[in-house]
C-alpha positions, 0 to 999 in steps of 0.5 A, spaced: 939 964 068 935 968 074 939 970 080 938 967 086 934 971 091 937 972 098 934 969 104 932 976 107 929 978 100 925 971 100 923 972 108 920 979 106 916 977 100 913 971 104 911 976 109 908 980 104 904 975 101 902 973 108 906 966 108 910 964 114 913 958 117 912 951 114 906 955 109 912 958 106 916 952 105 910 948 102 908 953 097 907 951 090 909 943 093 904 939 089 899 935 093 899 927 093 893 925 090 890 918 092 891 913 086 886 908 084 890 902 086 888 899 092 894 898 097 895 891 100 893 890 107 896 884 110 891 884 117 893 876 118 900 877 118 903 881 124 908 886 123 915 884 125 918 888 130 926 888 131 929 891 137 937 893 136 941 891 142 949 890 143 952 884 145 960 882 146 962 876 143 969 872 143 972 872 136 972 864 136 964 865 137 964 870 131 968 865 127 964 859 128 957 864 127 960 866 120 962 859 118 955 856 120 952 862 116 956 861 110 954 853 110 947 855 111 947 859 105 951 854 101 945 849 102 941 854 100 938 857 106 937 864 106 938 867 113 942 872 116 946 872 122 941 875 127 936 870 125 941 865 127 943 868 133 935 869 135 934 862 133 939 859 138 937 864 143 930 862 143 932 854 143 937 856 149 931 859 153 926 854 152 931 849 154 933 853 160 925 854 162 924 846 161 929 844 166 933 850 169 938 846 173 941 841 168 941 846 162 947 847 157 946 854 159 948 853 166 954 849 164 957 854 159 956 860 164 963 861 167 962 868 170 969 871 167 965 876 163 962 879 169 963 886 170 965 888 177 
C-alpha cells in the first residue's frame, strides 16, 4: 500500500502543476454528464415552502394533539402534527377575519402567557 503524501508535499506538487485552490481539489473528479432521461417538470404544481417556527404549548394541548394525530392515523388519514396545527390555525384565522368581535380566538385568549 502506498504511503500517504503529506499536506506540504501535496501543496508543492499542486503548485508545480499550476493547480491552486478548488482546481487542486477537483482535479481528477469525474464530470457529471447529462442523461437522456428527461426530468419531470411540475410547472402546474407550485412548490410547497414551509417556514420553521417555534411555539410553546401547554402540556395538555400537546397531549390532545397527540391523541388527535393518532386517531386520524387510525382512520387511515396520513398526516403529521404540523399539518394539523396548520389546519387549525387557518380555520381560526378565517373565523377571526369573518367576525373578529365574536371569534373563538378572543374567547380563548387570557393574557396569562404574555411576557412583560
